Every structure is written in structure tokens, then in C-alpha cells.
C-alpha positions, 0 to 999 in steps of 0.5 A: 823407861819413860812414861807417856802421859795423855794430854788430859789434865790429872787433878790431885784432888778428891775423885768425887771432884772429878765425878762432879766435873764429868757429871756437869759436862754431861748435864747429869744433876749430882748432889754432893752430901759430904766429902765421901758421898755423891748421889745422882738423882736419876738418869732416864735410859731407854728401858727405865730410870737409873739412880747413880751413886758415887762413894770415896773412901779415904781409908782404903783410898778407893771410889765405888760406883753403883748404878741401880735399876728403878725396879724392885725384885718380889720375894718370890723372884729373888732365887731366880734373880740371884741365879740370873746375876750369877749368869750375868756376872760370868759374862761381865768384863768390868763391874758386876751386878748385885742385889742388896737385900734391904733394897732388892733392886739389881745394881751394877757395881764397879770400884777403883782402888788407887793406893797411892796411884794418880786419881782417875782422869775425867775420861775414866769416869766417863768410860765407867759411866758409859760402861755401867749404862751400856751393861744396865741397858744390855741386861735389863730385859733379862731382869724383866723376863725373870721378874714379870715374865716368869722366865727361867734365868737361863732363857731370859739371859739368852733372850737378852743377849740375842743380837738382831741385825738390820731394821725391820 
């Protein structure tokens, strides 16, 4: 059985090099800290600014991507936000949201594990960036409803997932 490869060029370099090529093509300004860490300053979406961060671990041969909201969860809303995270993650196909205790800001995460497989193609990195921004934009209102409007996690999620059709 033969394998059909796409016409895209697959590089045999660090996955972070691929990320840099994609970021450059998308006019995202990234800063490379070292061979295993790359940080995007900010991307401004329709709701807020997002900070994107990539890390590659040669020890486990994996590339992690995080896309964090520009918001901090107040202590009194932590339990409700954690409940909201669990409800959102049940609806996710790729990636998940988490809340680091030290930063207390919702962050979408996904990790590619290579373990000897070819490095990601540029299209895969583009897809991951697109999915992250789509999911962050989709669920940002739910976090806002819980944190600032005092809504229950269930109610906030229903409001965020409510789809409208047409234009007013």
C-alpha cells in the first residue's frame, strides 16, 4: 500500500521553525526564546487580546500550543469558572481549556505528540491556530457571563452557544 503525500513541503527541522514560518506568513509577531520555546506577543480578536505560546519538548518529542485570554479570574469566581471549564471541555473535539493556578486565566491548549512521526506541516499549524482562535472566540462570552455577570456556568454556556441566523 502506498502513501499519498500532499504537495506541501514537510521540513525535517524543529516544529518551532515551522511555527515561525506560519507566523511570519500570517503577520503574527513571535519572539523565539530558545530551541524549545516561542512566544507570540498578542493577537487581537473580536472580544479581547490573546497571548499565544508554543513549546517543543525534545524529551517527549511533542509540541504544545496555548492560547490565553487577556482576563484574570477573581478568586470568588474560581469554582464557577472551573465548573464552566468542565462543561466546555465536554463539547470540545480538539484541545481543551484549562486554568493555571498561578495565572488564573482561561487558556486553550493542545499538544502534538510526534514520537518519530514526521514534523507538522505548515497547514497543520495553520489549522491549530485557526481552531484555537475559533474556540476562544466562541467561548469567551461564557467566561465573561460567569466572571462579570454572575451567571451560572450552565446558563453562561447556553448563552454562548446560542446561534443566531440572519442579520438585524
